[in-house]
C-alpha positions as a Markdown table, in Angstrom:
| # | Residue | x | y | z |
|---|---|---|---|---|
| 1 | Met | -84.9 | 19.2 | -145.3 |
| 2 | Ser | -85.0 | 22.4 | -143.3 |
| 3 | Val | -82.1 | 24.0 | -141.3 |
| 4 | Val | -83.0 | 25.5 | -138.0 |
| 5 | Gln | -80.9 | 28.5 | -137.0 |
| 6 | Ser | -80.2 | 29.3 | -133.4 |
| 7 | Leu | -80.6 | 32.9 | -132.2 |
| 8 | Glu | -78.7 | 32.3 | -129.0 |
| 9 | Pro | -75.2 | 33.9 | -128.8 |
| 10 | Pro | -72.3 | 31.5 | -128.9 |
| 11 | Val | -71.0 | 30.4 | -125.5 |
| 12 | Val | -67.5 | 31.8 | -124.8 |
| 13 | Asp | -65.5 | 29.8 | -122.2 |
| 14 | Val | -63.5 | 32.3 | -120.1 |
| 15 | Cys | -60.8 | 30.6 | -118.3 |
| 16 | Cys | -60.4 | 33.1 | -115.5 |
| 17 | Thr | -60.2 | 36.8 | -114.8 |
| 18 | Pro | -56.8 | 38.5 | -114.6 |
| 19 | Ser | -55.5 | 38.6 | -111.0 |
| 20 | Gly | -54.6 | 42.3 | -111.2 |
| 21 | Thr | -51.2 | 41.6 | -109.5 |
| 22 | Asp | -48.0 | 43.1 | -110.8 |
| 23 | Val | -46.0 | 41.0 | -113.2 |
| 24 | Leu | -42.4 | 41.4 | -114.2 |
| 25 | Asp | -41.7 | 43.6 | -117.1 |
| 26 | Ala | -39.1 | 42.5 | -119.7 |
| 27 | Ala | -36.3 | 44.7 | -118.2 |
| 28 | Glu | -36.7 | 43.5 | -114.7 |
| 29 | Ala | -37.0 | 39.9 | -115.8 |
| 30 | Gln | -33.7 | 40.3 | -117.7 |
| 31 | Lys | -32.0 | 41.8 | -114.7 |
| 32 | Arg | -33.1 | 39.0 | -112.4 |
| 33 | Ala | -32.2 | 36.4 | -115.0 |
| 34 | Leu | -28.6 | 37.8 | -115.0 |
| 35 | Val | -28.3 | 37.1 | -111.3 |
| 36 | Phe | -29.8 | 33.6 | -111.5 |
| 37 | Lys | -27.7 | 32.7 | -114.5 |
| 38 | Ala | -24.6 | 33.9 | -112.6 |
| 39 | Met | -25.5 | 31.7 | -109.7 |
| 40 | Gly | -26.5 | 28.8 | -111.9 |
| 41 | Asp | -23.0 | 27.5 | -112.3 |
| 42 | Pro | -21.4 | 25.3 | -109.7 |
| 43 | Asn | -18.0 | 26.9 | -110.1 |
| 44 | Arg | -19.4 | 30.4 | -109.6 |
| 45 | Leu | -21.3 | 29.2 | -106.5 |
| 46 | Arg | -18.0 | 27.9 | -105.2 |
| 47 | Leu | -16.3 | 31.2 | -106.0 |
| 48 | Leu | -18.9 | 33.1 | -104.0 |
| 49 | Ser | -18.4 | 30.7 | -101.1 |
| 50 | Ile | -14.6 | 31.0 | -101.2 |
| 51 | Val | -14.7 | 34.8 | -101.3 |
| 52 | Arg | -17.3 | 34.9 | -98.5 |
| 53 | Ala | -15.2 | 32.7 | -96.3 |
| 54 | Ser | -11.9 | 34.5 | -97.0 |
| 55 | Ala | -10.1 | 36.4 | -94.3 |
| 56 | Gly | -11.1 | 40.0 | -94.5 |
| 57 | Gly | -14.0 | 39.2 | -96.8 |
| 58 | Glu | -11.9 | 39.4 | -99.9 |
| 59 | Ala | -9.8 | 37.1 | -102.0 |
| 60 | Cys | -7.1 | 37.6 | -104.6 |
| 61 | Val | -7.7 | 36.1 | -108.0 |
| 62 | Cys | -4.4 | 34.3 | -107.5 |
| 63 | Asp | -5.9 | 32.3 | -104.6 |
| 64 | Leu | -9.0 | 31.3 | -106.5 |
| 65 | Thr | -7.6 | 29.1 | -109.2 |
| 66 | Glu | -6.3 | 26.2 | -107.1 |
| 67 | Pro | -9.4 | 25.4 | -105.1 |
| 68 | Leu | -11.4 | 25.1 | -108.3 |
| 69 | Asp | -8.7 | 23.3 | -110.2 |
| 70 | Leu | -9.4 | 25.6 | -113.1 |
| 71 | Gly | -7.1 | 27.8 | -115.2 |
| 72 | Gln | -6.7 | 31.5 | -114.5 |
| 73 | Pro | -8.6 | 32.6 | -117.7 |
| 74 | Thr | -11.6 | 30.4 | -116.8 |
| 75 | Val | -11.7 | 31.7 | -113.2 |
| 76 | Ser | -11.4 | 35.3 | -114.4 |
| 77 | His | -14.3 | 34.6 | -116.8 |
| 78 | His | -16.5 | 33.3 | -114.0 |
| 79 | Leu | -15.5 | 36.2 | -111.7 |
| 80 | Lys | -16.5 | 38.7 | -114.5 |
| 81 | Ile | -19.9 | 37.2 | -114.7 |
| 82 | Leu | -20.4 | 37.5 | -110.9 |
| 83 | Val | -19.2 | 41.1 | -111.0 |
| 84 | Asp | -21.5 | 41.9 | -113.9 |
| 85 | Ala | -24.4 | 40.4 | -112.0 |
| 86 | Gly | -23.7 | 42.7 | -109.1 |
| 87 | Leu | -22.7 | 39.9 | -106.7 |
| 88 | Leu | -19.0 | 40.6 | -106.4 |
| 89 | Asp | -16.9 | 43.8 | -106.3 |
| 90 | Arg | -13.5 | 43.9 | -108.0 |
| 91 | Asp | -10.6 | 46.0 | -106.7 |
| 92 | Lys | -7.5 | 46.1 | -108.8 |
| 93 | Arg | -4.2 | 46.5 | -106.9 |
| 94 | Gly | -1.2 | 46.5 | -109.0 |
| 95 | Thr | -1.2 | 43.4 | -111.1 |
| 96 | Trp | -3.7 | 41.5 | -108.9 |
| 97 | Ala | -7.4 | 41.8 | -108.6 |
| 98 | Tyr | -9.2 | 41.3 | -105.3 |
| 99 | Tyr | -12.8 | 40.3 | -105.1 |
| 100 | Ser | -15.3 | 40.8 | -102.3 |
| 101 | Leu | -19.1 | 40.2 | -101.9 |
| 102 | Val | -21.2 | 43.3 | -102.7 |
| 103 | Pro | -22.8 | 44.1 | -99.3 |
| 104 | Gly | -26.3 | 42.6 | -99.2 |
| 105 | Ala | -26.1 | 41.0 | -102.7 |
| 106 | Leu | -26.8 | 37.5 | -101.5 |
| 107 | Asp | -29.8 | 38.7 | -99.5 |
| 108 | Arg | -31.1 | 40.6 | -102.5 |
| 109 | Ala | -30.6 | 37.6 | -104.7 |
| 110 | Ala | -32.6 | 35.4 | -102.3 |
| 111 | Ala | -35.3 | 38.0 | -102.2 |
| 112 | Leu | -35.7 | 37.8 | -106.0 |
| 113 | Leu | -37.3 | 34.4 | -105.6 |
| 114 | Thr | -40.2 | 35.8 | -103.7 |
| 115 | Ala | -40.5 | 39.4 | -105.0 |
| 116 | Pro | -43.4 | 40.2 | -107.3 |
Protein backbone atom coordinates (compact mmCIF):
# COMPACT_ATOMS: atom_id res chain seq x y z
CA MET A 1 0.00 0.00 0.00
CA SER A 2 1.28 3.41 -0.90
CA VAL A 3 0.39 6.73 0.70
CA VAL A 4 -0.20 9.70 -1.59
CA GLN A 5 0.86 13.04 -0.16
CA SER A 6 -0.86 16.22 -1.22
CA LEU A 7 1.26 19.21 -2.11
CA GLU A 8 -1.63 21.67 -1.82
CA PRO A 9 -1.58 24.03 1.16
CA PRO A 10 -4.23 23.38 3.80
CA VAL A 11 -7.43 25.37 3.44
CA VAL A 12 -7.89 27.89 6.26
CA ASP A 13 -11.44 29.03 6.85
CA VAL A 14 -11.47 32.73 7.65
CA CYS A 15 -14.68 33.78 9.31
CA CYS A 16 -14.55 37.43 8.40
CA THR A 17 -12.24 40.38 8.26
CA PRO A 18 -12.10 42.83 11.16
CA SER A 19 -14.49 45.72 10.70
CA GLY A 20 -11.95 48.38 11.59
CA THR A 21 -14.43 50.23 13.79
CA ASP A 22 -13.46 51.41 17.24
CA VAL A 23 -14.24 49.15 20.15
CA LEU A 24 -14.42 49.95 23.84
CA ASP A 25 -11.22 49.70 25.78
CA ALA A 26 -11.34 48.17 29.25
CA ALA A 27 -11.38 51.51 31.11
CA GLU A 28 -14.27 52.92 29.06
CA ALA A 29 -16.23 49.68 29.40
CA GLN A 30 -15.75 49.82 33.18
CA LYS A 31 -16.93 53.46 33.28
CA ARG A 32 -20.05 52.68 31.25
CA ALA A 33 -20.80 49.57 33.28
CA LEU A 34 -20.77 51.68 36.44
CA VAL A 35 -23.59 53.83 35.04
CA PHE A 36 -25.60 50.84 33.83
CA LYS A 37 -25.12 49.01 37.11
CA ALA A 38 -26.31 52.08 39.02
CA MET A 39 -29.42 52.28 36.86
CA GLY A 40 -29.98 48.52 36.94
CA ASP A 41 -31.74 48.55 40.30
CA PRO A 42 -35.46 49.45 40.55
CA ASN A 43 -34.96 51.39 43.79
CA ARG A 44 -32.24 53.53 42.23
CA LEU A 45 -34.42 54.21 39.18
CA ARG A 46 -37.18 55.31 41.53
CA LEU A 47 -34.74 57.56 43.40
CA LEU A 48 -33.71 59.22 40.14
CA SER A 49 -37.37 59.73 39.28
CA ILE A 50 -38.20 61.19 42.69
CA VAL A 51 -35.25 63.59 42.64
CA ARG A 52 -36.04 64.69 39.09
CA ALA A 53 -39.69 65.37 40.00
CA SER A 54 -38.89 67.19 43.25
CA ALA A 55 -39.55 70.90 43.66
CA GLY A 56 -36.44 72.86 42.79
CA GLY A 57 -34.88 69.76 41.24
CA GLU A 58 -33.46 68.52 44.52
CA ALA A 59 -34.58 66.26 47.33
CA CYS A 60 -33.46 65.84 50.92
CA VAL A 61 -32.43 62.35 51.94
CA CYS A 62 -35.05 62.60 54.69
CA ASP A 63 -37.76 62.77 52.01
CA LEU A 64 -36.52 59.74 50.08
CA THR A 65 -36.96 56.93 52.60
CA GLU A 66 -40.76 56.91 52.86
CA PRO A 67 -41.62 56.66 49.14
CA LEU A 68 -39.35 53.63 48.78
CA ASP A 69 -40.36 52.05 52.09
CA LEU A 70 -36.69 51.45 52.82
CA GLY A 71 -34.54 52.34 55.80
CA GLN A 72 -32.28 55.38 55.74
CA PRO A 73 -29.03 53.34 55.55
CA THR A 74 -30.31 51.45 52.49
CA VAL A 75 -31.46 54.63 50.76
CA SER A 76 -28.11 56.28 51.53
CA HIS A 77 -26.31 53.28 50.02
CA HIS A 78 -28.35 53.55 46.81
CA LEU A 79 -27.76 57.32 46.66
CA LYS A 80 -24.00 56.82 47.05
CA ILE A 81 -23.98 54.45 44.07
CA LEU A 82 -25.88 57.03 41.98
CA VAL A 83 -23.43 59.76 43.03
CA ASP A 84 -20.41 57.56 42.28
CA ALA A 85 -21.86 56.82 38.82
CA GLY A 86 -22.09 60.56 38.11
CA LEU A 87 -25.88 60.65 37.98
CA LEU A 88 -26.60 62.62 41.15
CA ASP A 89 -24.89 65.48 42.96
CA ARG A 90 -24.82 65.58 46.76
CA ASP A 91 -24.90 68.83 48.74
CA LYS A 92 -24.43 68.55 52.50
CA ARG A 93 -26.31 71.21 54.50
CA GLY A 94 -25.95 70.82 58.22
CA THR A 95 -27.04 67.31 59.15
CA TRP A 96 -28.98 66.73 55.92
CA ALA A 97 -27.84 65.86 52.44
CA TYR A 98 -29.67 67.13 49.38
CA TYR A 99 -29.50 65.36 46.03
CA SER A 100 -30.00 66.70 42.54
CA LEU A 101 -29.51 65.31 39.05
CA VAL A 102 -26.17 66.08 37.45
CA PRO A 103 -27.08 68.32 34.47
CA GLY A 104 -27.19 66.21 31.32
CA ALA A 105 -26.40 62.96 33.15
CA LEU A 106 -29.49 61.11 31.96
CA ASP A 107 -28.94 62.23 28.37
CA ARG A 108 -25.33 61.05 28.55
CA ALA A 109 -26.44 57.73 30.04
CA ALA A 110 -28.91 57.24 27.18
CA ALA A 111 -26.22 58.10 24.65
CA LEU A 112 -23.97 55.36 26.08
CA LEU A 113 -26.27 52.81 24.50
CA THR A 114 -25.50 53.97 20.99
CA ALA A 115 -21.99 55.40 21.35
CA PRO A 116 -19.16 53.38 19.83
